[in-house]
All heavy atoms as a GROMACS GRO file, in nm:
protein
  485
    1MET      N    1   0.443   0.649   2.517
    1MET     CA    2   0.541   0.602   2.610
    1MET      C    3   0.585   0.463   2.568
    1MET      O    4   0.504   0.378   2.539
    1MET     CB    5   0.479   0.600   2.749
    1MET     CG    6   0.574   0.562   2.855
    1MET     SD    7   0.523   0.631   3.010
    1MET     CE    8   0.479   0.490   3.102
    2LYS      N    9   0.714   0.442   2.564
    2LYS     CA   10   0.769   0.314   2.522
    2LYS      C   11   0.781   0.222   2.643
    2LYS      O   12   0.825   0.262   2.749
    2LYS     CB   13   0.906   0.338   2.461
    2LYS     CG   14   0.961   0.219   2.386
    2LYS     CD   15   1.102   0.244   2.339
    2LYS     CE   16   1.101   0.314   2.206
    2LYS     NZ   17   1.237   0.320   2.147
    3SER      N   18   0.737   0.098   2.623
    3SER     CA   19   0.745   0.000   2.729
    3SER      C   20   0.796  -0.132   2.671
    3SER      O   21   0.756  -0.171   2.563
    3SER     CB   22   0.609  -0.022   2.793
    3SER     OG   23   0.613  -0.130   2.882
    4ARG      N   24   0.879  -0.200   2.741
    4ARG     CA   25   0.927  -0.331   2.698
    4ARG      C   26   0.852  -0.443   2.769
    4ARG      O   27   0.893  -0.558   2.766
    4ARG     CB   28   1.077  -0.343   2.724
    4ARG     CG   29   1.156  -0.236   2.654
    4ARG     CD   30   1.265  -0.297   2.572
    4ARG     NE   31   1.344  -0.195   2.509
    4ARG     CZ   32   1.348  -0.176   2.379
    4ARG    NH1   33   1.277  -0.251   2.300
    4ARG    NH2   34   1.423  -0.082   2.327
    5ASP      N   35   0.740  -0.407   2.832
    5ASP     CA   36   0.660  -0.504   2.906
    5ASP      C   37   0.558  -0.567   2.811
    5ASP      O   38   0.469  -0.500   2.760
    5ASP     CB   39   0.590  -0.433   3.022
    5ASP     CG   40   0.506  -0.527   3.105
    5ASP    OD1   41   0.524  -0.649   3.096
    5ASP    OD2   42   0.420  -0.477   3.180
    6ALA      N   43   0.570  -0.698   2.788
    6ALA     CA   44   0.479  -0.768   2.697
    6ALA      C   45   0.334  -0.764   2.746
    6ALA      O   46   0.241  -0.774   2.666
    6ALA     CB   47   0.524  -0.912   2.678
    7ALA      N   48   0.314  -0.748   2.875
    7ALA     CA   49   0.178  -0.744   2.930
    7ALA      C   50   0.103  -0.618   2.888
    7ALA      O   51  -0.020  -0.616   2.889
    7ALA     CB   52   0.184  -0.753   3.082
    8SER      N   53   0.174  -0.515   2.846
    8SER     CA   54   0.108  -0.391   2.807
    8SER      C   55   0.064  -0.391   2.660
    8SER      O   56   0.003  -0.296   2.614
    8SER     CB   57   0.200  -0.272   2.833
    8SER     OG   58   0.312  -0.277   2.749
    9LEU      N   59   0.095  -0.499   2.585
    9LEU     CA   60   0.056  -0.507   2.445
    9LEU      C   61  -0.093  -0.533   2.432
    9LEU      O   62  -0.154  -0.600   2.516
    9LEU     CB   63   0.133  -0.620   2.375
    9LEU     CG   64   0.283  -0.606   2.367
    9LEU    CD1   65   0.345  -0.732   2.308
    9LEU    CD2   66   0.320  -0.484   2.285
   10ASN      N   67  -0.154  -0.482   2.325
   10ASN     CA   68  -0.296  -0.505   2.299
   10ASN      C   69  -0.322  -0.641   2.237
   10ASN      O   70  -0.434  -0.692   2.244
   10ASN     CB   71  -0.352  -0.395   2.210
   10ASN     CG   72  -0.358  -0.262   2.280
   10ASN    OD1   73  -0.382  -0.256   2.400
   10ASN    ND2   74  -0.334  -0.155   2.207
   11CYS      N   75  -0.223  -0.697   2.170
   11CYS     CA   76  -0.234  -0.830   2.111
   11CYS      C   77  -0.093  -0.890   2.104
   11CYS      O   78   0.005  -0.818   2.111
   11CYS     CB   79  -0.300  -0.825   1.973
   11CYS     SG   80  -0.199  -0.752   1.843
   12PRO      N   81  -0.085  -1.021   2.086
   12PRO     CA   82   0.047  -1.083   2.074
   12PRO      C   83   0.121  -1.035   1.949
   12PRO      O   84   0.058  -1.000   1.849
   12PRO     CB   85   0.017  -1.232   2.064
   12PRO     CG   86  -0.122  -1.249   2.112
   12PRO     CD   87  -0.192  -1.120   2.087
   13ILE      N   88   0.251  -1.033   1.952
   13ILE     CA   89   0.333  -0.991   1.839
   13ILE      C   90   0.299  -1.071   1.714
   13ILE      O   91   0.288  -1.016   1.605
   13ILE     CB   92   0.484  -1.007   1.872
   13ILE    CG1   93   0.522  -0.922   1.991
   13ILE    CG2   94   0.570  -0.980   1.752
   13ILE    CD1   95   0.539  -0.777   1.964
   14GLU      N   96   0.282  -1.202   1.729
   14GLU     CA   97   0.253  -1.288   1.614
   14GLU      C   98   0.123  -1.248   1.546
   14GLU      O   99   0.113  -1.250   1.424
   14GLU     CB  100   0.246  -1.435   1.657
   14GLU     CG  101   0.376  -1.491   1.709
   14GLU     CD  102   0.405  -1.456   1.855
   14GLU    OE1  103   0.313  -1.407   1.926
   14GLU    OE2  104   0.520  -1.473   1.897
   15ALA      N  105   0.022  -1.212   1.624
   15ALA     CA  106  -0.107  -1.170   1.567
   15ALA      C  107  -0.092  -1.039   1.490
   15ALA      O  108  -0.147  -1.024   1.381
   15ALA     CB  109  -0.211  -1.155   1.678
   16GLY      N  110  -0.017  -0.946   1.546
   16GLY     CA  111   0.007  -0.819   1.478
   16GLY      C  112   0.083  -0.838   1.348
   16GLY      O  113   0.054  -0.774   1.246
   17ALA      N  114   0.181  -0.929   1.348
   17ALA     CA  115   0.258  -0.956   1.227
   17ALA      C  116   0.170  -1.018   1.119
   17ALA      O  117   0.180  -0.983   1.001
   17ALA     CB  118   0.375  -1.049   1.259
   18LEU      N  119   0.080  -1.108   1.158
   18LEU     CA  120  -0.011  -1.172   1.063
   18LEU      C  121  -0.107  -1.069   1.003
   18LEU      O  122  -0.132  -1.070   0.882
   18LEU     CB  123  -0.088  -1.284   1.131
   18LEU     CG  124  -0.186  -1.360   1.043
   18LEU    CD1  125  -0.113  -1.426   0.926
   18LEU    CD2  126  -0.260  -1.465   1.124
   19VAL      N  127  -0.160  -0.980   1.084
   19VAL     CA  128  -0.250  -0.876   1.035
   19VAL      C  129  -0.178  -0.785   0.936
   19VAL      O  130  -0.232  -0.750   0.831
   19VAL     CB  131  -0.309  -0.794   1.153
   19VAL    CG1  132  -0.380  -0.672   1.104
   19VAL    CG2  133  -0.402  -0.881   1.234
   20ALA      N  134  -0.055  -0.747   0.966
   20ALA     CA  135   0.023  -0.662   0.875
   20ALA      C  136   0.047  -0.733   0.742
   20ALA      O  137   0.036  -0.673   0.635
   20ALA     CB  138   0.155  -0.623   0.940
   21LYS      N  139   0.079  -0.863   0.747
   21LYS     CA  140   0.104  -0.941   0.626
   21LYS      C  141  -0.022  -0.945   0.538
   21LYS      O  142  -0.015  -0.926   0.417
   21LYS     CB  143   0.147  -1.082   0.662
   21LYS     CG  144   0.191  -1.164   0.543
   21LYS     CD  145   0.228  -1.307   0.582
   21LYS     CE  146   0.353  -1.312   0.664
   21LYS     NZ  147   0.401  -1.449   0.690
   22VAL      N  148  -0.138  -0.969   0.600
   22VAL     CA  149  -0.263  -0.974   0.525
   22VAL      C  150  -0.296  -0.838   0.463
   22VAL      O  151  -0.342  -0.831   0.349
   22VAL     CB  152  -0.378  -1.025   0.615
   22VAL    CG1  153  -0.513  -1.012   0.546
   22VAL    CG2  154  -0.353  -1.170   0.654
   23CYS      N  155  -0.267  -0.730   0.534
   23CYS     CA  156  -0.289  -0.595   0.479
   23CYS      C  157  -0.198  -0.572   0.358
   23CYS      O  158  -0.243  -0.516   0.257
   23CYS     CB  159  -0.264  -0.489   0.584
   23CYS     SG  160  -0.391  -0.485   0.711
   24HIS      N  161  -0.074  -0.614   0.365
   24HIS     CA  162   0.019  -0.600   0.252
   24HIS      C  163  -0.029  -0.683   0.133
   24HIS      O  164  -0.018  -0.640   0.017
   24HIS     CB  165   0.161  -0.639   0.291
   24HIS     CG  166   0.227  -0.541   0.382
   24HIS    ND1  167   0.237  -0.408   0.354
   24HIS    CD2  168   0.285  -0.559   0.503
   24HIS    CE1  169   0.300  -0.346   0.453
   24HIS    NE2  170   0.329  -0.436   0.545
   25MET      N  171  -0.084  -0.801   0.160
   25MET     CA  172  -0.138  -0.884   0.052
   25MET      C  173  -0.256  -0.815  -0.016
   25MET      O  174  -0.268  -0.818  -0.139
   25MET     CB  175  -0.183  -1.019   0.107
   25MET     CG  176  -0.074  -1.111   0.147
   25MET     SD  177  -0.147  -1.261   0.216
   25MET     CE  178  -0.003  -1.349   0.264
   26GLY      N  179  -0.341  -0.752   0.063
   26GLY     CA  180  -0.453  -0.678   0.007
   26GLY      C  181  -0.407  -0.562  -0.079
   26GLY      O  182  -0.464  -0.537  -0.186
   27ASN      N  183  -0.304  -0.492  -0.035
   27ASN     CA  184  -0.249  -0.381  -0.116
   27ASN      C  185  -0.191  -0.433  -0.246
   27ASN      O  186  -0.208  -0.370  -0.351
   27ASN     CB  187  -0.142  -0.306  -0.037
   27ASN     CG  188  -0.202  -0.216   0.068
   27ASN    OD1  189  -0.313  -0.167   0.053
   27ASN    ND2  190  -0.128  -0.194   0.176
   28ALA      N  191  -0.125  -0.549  -0.244
   28ALA     CA  192  -0.069  -0.606  -0.366
   28ALA      C  193  -0.181  -0.646  -0.462
   28ALA      O  194  -0.170  -0.623  -0.583
   28ALA     CB  195   0.019  -0.728  -0.332
   29ALA      N  196  -0.288  -0.702  -0.410
   29ALA     CA  197  -0.402  -0.739  -0.495
   29ALA      C  198  -0.465  -0.615  -0.557
   29ALA      O  199  -0.500  -0.616  -0.675
   29ALA     CB  200  -0.505  -0.816  -0.413
   30LEU      N  201  -0.476  -0.509  -0.480
   30LEU     CA  202  -0.534  -0.386  -0.531
   30LEU      C  203  -0.444  -0.324  -0.638
   30LEU      O  204  -0.493  -0.281  -0.743
   30LEU     CB  205  -0.554  -0.287  -0.415
   30LEU     CG  206  -0.626  -0.158  -0.447
   30LEU    CD1  207  -0.769  -0.185  -0.488
   30LEU    CD2  208  -0.624  -0.065  -0.327
   31ARG      N  209  -0.315  -0.321  -0.615
   31ARG     CA  210  -0.222  -0.261  -0.712
   31ARG      C  211  -0.211  -0.340  -0.842
   31ARG      O  212  -0.190  -0.283  -0.948
   31ARG     CB  213  -0.083  -0.245  -0.650
   31ARG     CG  214  -0.078  -0.137  -0.546
   31ARG     CD  215   0.061  -0.126  -0.490
   31ARG     NE  216   0.066  -0.020  -0.392
   31ARG     CZ  217   0.175   0.046  -0.363
   31ARG    NH1  218   0.289   0.018  -0.423
   31ARG    NH2  219   0.172   0.141  -0.272
   32THR      N  220  -0.222  -0.472  -0.832
   32THR     CA  221  -0.212  -0.554  -0.953
   32THR      C  222  -0.349  -0.579  -1.017
   32THR      O  223  -0.356  -0.630  -1.128
   32THR     CB  224  -0.147  -0.691  -0.922
   32THR    OG1  225  -0.227  -0.759  -0.825
   32THR    CG2  226  -0.005  -0.674  -0.874
   33ASN      N  227  -0.455  -0.546  -0.945
   33ASN     CA  228  -0.592  -0.566  -0.992
   33ASN      C  229  -0.616  -0.714  -1.026
   33ASN      O  230  -0.674  -0.747  -1.129
   33ASN     CB  231  -0.622  -0.476  -1.112
   33ASN     CG  232  -0.771  -0.459  -1.134
   33ASN    OD1  233  -0.850  -0.471  -1.041
   33ASN    ND2  234  -0.810  -0.432  -1.257
   34GLN      N  235  -0.567  -0.802  -0.938
   34GLN     CA  236  -0.580  -0.947  -0.959
   34GLN      C  237  -0.618  -1.015  -0.827
   34GLN      O  238  -0.592  -0.962  -0.720
   34GLN     CB  239  -0.447  -1.009  -1.001
   34GLN     CG  240  -0.390  -0.965  -1.130
   34GLN     CD  241  -0.257  -1.035  -1.157
   34GLN    OE1  242  -0.233  -1.146  -1.109
   34GLN    NE2  243  -0.170  -0.971  -1.233
   35SER      N  244  -0.677  -1.134  -0.841
   35SER     CA  245  -0.690  -1.223  -0.726
   35SER      C  246  -0.555  -1.291  -0.711
   35SER      O  247  -0.500  -1.340  -0.810
   35SER     CB  248  -0.798  -1.327  -0.749
   35SER     OG  249  -0.923  -1.267  -0.751
   36LEU      N  250  -0.501  -1.292  -0.590
   36LEU     CA  251  -0.366  -1.345  -0.569
   36LEU      C  252  -0.370  -1.476  -0.492
   36LEU      O  253  -0.462  -1.501  -0.413
   36LEU     CB  254  -0.281  -1.243  -0.494
   36LEU     CG  255  -0.267  -1.106  -0.560
   36LEU    CD1  256  -0.185  -1.014  -0.471
   36LEU    CD2  257  -0.205  -1.118  -0.697
   37HIS      N  258  -0.269  -1.557  -0.515
   37HIS     CA  259  -0.255  -1.684  -0.445
   37HIS      C  260  -0.120  -1.684  -0.373
   37HIS      O  261  -0.017  -1.667  -0.437
   37HIS     CB  262  -0.263  -1.800  -0.545
   37HIS     CG  263  -0.391  -1.801  -0.620
   37HIS    ND1  264  -0.409  -1.734  -0.738
   37HIS    CD2  265  -0.509  -1.856  -0.590
   37HIS    CE1  266  -0.532  -1.750  -0.780
   37HIS    NE2  267  -0.596  -1.824  -0.690
   38TRP      N  268  -0.123  -1.701  -0.242
   38TRP     CA  269  -0.004  -1.693  -0.158
   38TRP      C  270   0.050  -1.831  -0.128
   38TRP      O  271  -0.022  -1.921  -0.085
   38TRP     CB  272  -0.040  -1.621  -0.027
   38TRP     CG  273   0.072  -1.605   0.068
   38TRP    CD1  274   0.089  -1.670   0.186
   38TRP    CD2  275   0.184  -1.516   0.056
   38TRP    NE1  276   0.204  -1.628   0.248
   38TRP    CE2  277   0.265  -1.534   0.170
   38TRP    CE3  278   0.225  -1.425  -0.040
   38TRP    CZ2  279   0.381  -1.462   0.191
   38TRP    CZ3  280   0.341  -1.354  -0.020
   38TRP    CH2  281   0.418  -1.372   0.095
   39ASN      N  282   0.178  -1.850  -0.148
   39ASN     CA  283   0.248  -1.973  -0.112
   39ASN      C  284   0.321  -1.946   0.020
   39ASN      O  285   0.427  -1.884   0.020
   39ASN     CB  286   0.345  -2.013  -0.222
   39ASN     CG  287   0.415  -2.144  -0.193
   39ASN    OD1  288   0.422  -2.189  -0.080
   39ASN    ND2  289   0.467  -2.206  -0.297
   40ALA      N  290   0.264  -1.992   0.130
   40ALA     CA  291   0.320  -1.963   0.262
   40ALA      C  292   0.457  -2.028   0.282
   40ALA      O  293   0.542  -1.971   0.351
   40ALA     CB  294   0.224  -2.009   0.370
   41ALA      N  295   0.479  -2.143   0.221
   41ALA     CA  296   0.607  -2.212   0.238
   41ALA      C  297   0.722  -2.132   0.176
   41ALA      O  298   0.832  -2.128   0.231
   41ALA     CB  299   0.600  -2.351   0.176
   42ASP      N  300   0.695  -2.069   0.061
   42ASP     CA  301   0.798  -1.991  -0.008
   42ASP      C  302   0.791  -1.842   0.021
   42ASP      O  303   0.877  -1.767  -0.022
   42ASP     CB  304   0.787  -2.011  -0.159
   42ASP     CG  305   0.816  -2.153  -0.202
   42ASP    OD1  306   0.889  -2.223  -0.128
   42ASP    OD2  307   0.766  -2.195  -0.308
   43SER      N  308   0.686  -1.798   0.090
   43SER     CA  309   0.660  -1.656   0.115
   43SER      C  310   0.658  -1.578  -0.016
   43SER      O  311   0.721  -1.473  -0.029
   43SER     CB  312   0.763  -1.597   0.210
   43SER     OG  313   0.751  -1.656   0.337
   44ARG      N  314   0.586  -1.630  -0.113
   44ARG     CA  315   0.576  -1.571  -0.246
   44ARG      C  316   0.434  -1.586  -0.297
   44ARG      O  317   0.361  -1.677  -0.259
   44ARG     CB  318   0.668  -1.641  -0.344
   44ARG     CG  319   0.813  -1.620  -0.318
   44ARG     CD  320   0.863  -1.520  -0.418
   44ARG     NE  321   1.004  -1.492  -0.398
   44ARG     CZ  322   1.049  -1.369  -0.394
   44ARG    NH1  323   0.970  -1.269  -0.408
   44ARG    NH2  324   1.176  -1.346  -0.377
   45PHE      N  325   0.398  -1.496  -0.390
   45PHE     CA  326   0.272  -1.509  -0.462
   45PHE      C  327   0.294  -1.600  -0.583
   45PHE      O  328   0.405  -1.612  -0.633
   45PHE     CB  329   0.224  -1.372  -0.513
   45PHE     CG  330   0.180  -1.279  -0.404
   45PHE    CD1  331   0.259  -1.172  -0.367
   45PHE    CD2  332   0.059  -1.298  -0.339
   45PHE    CE1  333   0.219  -1.085  -0.268
   45PHE    CE2  334   0.018  -1.212  -0.239
   45PHE     CZ  335   0.098  -1.105  -0.203
   46ALA      N  336   0.187  -1.658  -0.634
   46ALA     CA  337   0.194  -1.735  -0.758
   46ALA      C  338   0.204  -1.642  -0.878
   46ALA      O  339   0.252  -1.681  -0.983
   46ALA     CB  340   0.072  -1.826  -0.771
   47GLU      N  341   0.161  -1.516  -0.863
   47GLU     CA  342   0.160  -1.418  -0.970
   47GLU      C  343   0.289  -1.336  -0.969
   47GLU      O  344   0.327  -1.280  -0.865
   47GLU     CB  345   0.039  -1.325  -0.956
   47GLU     CG  346  -0.094  -1.396  -0.970
   47GLU     CD  347  -0.136  -1.476  -0.848
   47GLU    OE1  348  -0.075  -1.460  -0.741
   47GLU    OE2  349  -0.228  -1.557  -0.861
   48LYS      N  350   0.356  -1.328  -1.081
   48LYS     CA  351   0.485  -1.257  -1.090
   48LYS      C  352   0.470  -1.108  -1.064
   48LYS      O  353   0.556  -1.046  -1.001
   48LYS     CB  354   0.548  -1.280  -1.226
   48LYS     CG  355   0.598  -1.420  -1.246
   48LYS     CD  356   0.668  -1.436  -1.378
   48LYS     CE  357   0.716  -1.580  -1.394
   48LYS     NZ  358   0.790  -1.599  -1.517
   49ALA      N  359   0.360  -1.048  -1.111
   49ALA     CA  360   0.341  -0.904  -1.091
   49ALA      C  361   0.333  -0.870  -0.943
   49ALA      O  362   0.385  -0.767  -0.898
   49ALA     CB  363   0.214  -0.858  -1.163
   50ALA      N  364   0.270  -0.955  -0.864
   50ALA     CA  365   0.259  -0.931  -0.720
   50ALA      C  366   0.392  -0.952  -0.650
   50ALA      O  367   0.425  -0.881  -0.554
   50ALA     CB  368   0.152  -1.021  -0.660
   51ASN      N  369   0.474  -1.048  -0.697
   51ASN     CA  370   0.605  -1.072  -0.636
   51ASN      C  371   0.696  -0.952  -0.651
   51ASN      O  372   0.783  -0.929  -0.568
   51ASN     CB  373   0.669  -1.196  -0.696
   51ASN     CG  374   0.610  -1.322  -0.640
   51ASN    OD1  375   0.567  -1.327  -0.526
   51ASN    ND2  376   0.604  -1.425  -0.721
   52LYS      N  377   0.678  -0.874  -0.756
   52LYS     CA  378   0.761  -0.754  -0.776
   52LYS      C  379   0.736  -0.651  -0.666
   52LYS      O  380   0.820  -0.566  -0.640
   52LYS     CB  381   0.733  -0.693  -0.912
   52LYS     CG  382   0.785  -0.777  -1.027
   52LYS     CD  383   0.755  -0.711  -1.160
   52LYS     CE  384   0.802  -0.797  -1.275
   52LYS     NZ  385   0.768  -0.737  -1.404
   53LEU      N  386   0.620  -0.659  -0.602
   53LEU     CA  387   0.586  -0.563  -0.496
   53LEU      C  388   0.638  -0.605  -0.359
   53LEU      O  389   0.627  -0.529  -0.263
   53LEU     CB  390   0.433  -0.545  -0.489
   53LEU     CG  391   0.368  -0.493  -0.617
   53LEU    CD1  392   0.217  -0.497  -0.604
   53LEU    CD2  393   0.415  -0.352  -0.646
   54LEU      N  394   0.695  -0.724  -0.348
   54LEU     CA  395   0.742  -0.772  -0.218
   54LEU      C  396   0.869  -0.703  -0.171
   54LEU      O  397   0.890  -0.686  -0.052
   54LEU     CB  398   0.766  -0.924  -0.223
   54LEU     CG  399   0.642  -1.010  -0.238
   54LEU    CD1  400   0.682  -1.156  -0.251
   54LEU    CD2  401   0.548  -0.991  -0.121
   55LEU      N  402   0.954  -0.663  -0.263
   55LEU     CA  403   1.080  -0.599  -0.227
   55LEU      C  404   1.075  -0.451  -0.259
   55LEU      O  405   1.023  -0.411  -0.364
   55LEU     CB  406   1.196  -0.664  -0.303
   55LEU     CG  407   1.217  -0.812  -0.273
   55LEU    CD1  408   1.325  -0.869  -0.364
   55LEU    CD2  409   1.254  -0.833  -0.128
   56PRO      N  410   1.130  -0.367  -0.172
   56PRO     CA  411   1.129  -0.223  -0.198
   56PRO      C  412   1.226  -0.184  -0.309
   56PRO      O  413   1.323  -0.256  -0.337
   56PRO     CB  414   1.173  -0.162  -0.065
   56PRO     CG  415   1.254  -0.269   0.000
   56PRO     CD  416   1.194  -0.399  -0.045
   57LYS      N  417   1.200  -0.071  -0.372
   57LYS     CA  418   1.290  -0.015  -0.471
   57LYS      C  419   1.366   0.100  -0.403
   57LYS      O  420   1.305   0.196  -0.359
   57LYS     CB  421   1.212   0.038  -0.591
   57LYS     CG  422   1.143  -0.072  -0.667
   57LYS     CD  423   1.061  -0.016  -0.781
   57LYS     CE  424   0.985  -0.127  -0.848
   57LYS     NZ  425   0.893  -0.078  -0.949
   58TYR      N  426   1.496   0.086  -0.396
   58TYR     CA  427   1.578   0.186  -0.329
   58TYR      C  428   1.625   0.290  -0.430
   58TYR      O  429   1.655   0.260  -0.544
   58TYR     CB  430   1.698   0.122  -0.262
   58TYR     CG  431   1.659   0.030  -0.148
   58TYR    CD1  432   1.660  -0.108  -0.164
   58TYR    CD2  433   1.617   0.082  -0.027
   58TYR    CE1  434   1.622  -0.191  -0.061
   58TYR    CE2  435   1.580   0.000   0.075
   58TYR     CZ  436   1.582  -0.137   0.059
   58TYR     OH  437   1.544  -0.218   0.162
   59ALA      N  438   1.634   0.415  -0.386
   59ALA     CA  439   1.678   0.525  -0.471
   59ALA      C  440   1.830   0.535  -0.471
   59ALA      O  441   1.897   0.499  -0.375
   59ALA     CB  442   1.617   0.657  -0.422
   60ASN      N  443   1.886   0.583  -0.579
   60ASN     CA  444   2.028   0.613  -0.594
   60ASN      C  445   2.120   0.495  -0.565
   60ASN      O  446   2.229   0.511  -0.514
   60ASN     CB  447   2.066   0.730  -0.502
   60ASN     CG  448   1.994   0.856  -0.538
   60ASN    OD1  449   1.965   0.880  -0.655
   60ASN    ND2  450   1.962   0.937  -0.439
   61GLY      N  451   2.073   0.376  -0.595
   61GLY     CA  452   2.158   0.259  -0.580
   61GLY      C  453   2.177   0.208  -0.438
   61GLY      O  454   2.259   0.122  -0.413
   62TRP      N  455   2.105   0.262  -0.341
   62TRP     CA  456   2.118   0.217  -0.203
   62TRP      C  457   2.056   0.079  -0.188
   62TRP      O  458   1.952   0.051  -0.243
   62TRP     CB  459   2.051   0.314  -0.107
   62TRP     CG  460   2.123   0.443  -0.094
   62TRP    CD1  461   2.100   0.557  -0.164
   62TRP    CD2  462   2.231   0.472  -0.005
   62TRP    NE1  463   2.187   0.655  -0.126
   62TRP    CE2  464   2.269   0.606  -0.028
   62TRP    CE3  465   2.299   0.398   0.090
   62TRP    CZ2  466   2.371   0.666   0.041
   62TRP    CZ3  467   2.402   0.459   0.159
   62TRP    CH2  468   2.436   0.592   0.134
   63LYS      N  469   2.120  -0.005  -0.110
   63LYS     CA  470   2.069  -0.140  -0.083
   63LYS      C  471   2.095  -0.174   0.062
   63LYS      O  472   2.189  -0.124   0.122
   63LYS     CB  473   2.137  -0.244  -0.172
   63LYS     CG  474   2.103  -0.229  -0.317
   63LYS     CD  475   2.168  -0.339  -0.398
   63LYS     CE  476   2.136  -0.321  -0.543
   63LYS     NZ  477   2.194  -0.425  -0.626
   64ILE      N  478   2.013  -0.262   0.113
   64ILE     CA  479   2.033  -0.309   0.250
   64ILE      C  480   2.091  -0.448   0.244
   64ILE      O  481   2.056  -0.529   0.170
   64ILE     CB  482   1.901  -0.311   0.330
   64ILE    CG1  483   1.854  -0.170   0.350
   64ILE    CG2  484   1.918  -0.381   0.461
   64ILE    CD1  485   1.726  -0.156   0.428
   0.00000   0.00000   0.00000
């Protein structure tokens, strides 16, 4: 059931966004088989191979 009531959330939106970001960082580390260093100010990794995983690859020339 969809609700727009913030009181029904299990955690704050900001906490959920942070958890998702950390999970994506873990996936990037696993895929590149490296220890990664995150630059929060630039929202980028120090490693170029990991930065390639930040943006999706669209099929058939589609872009957002």
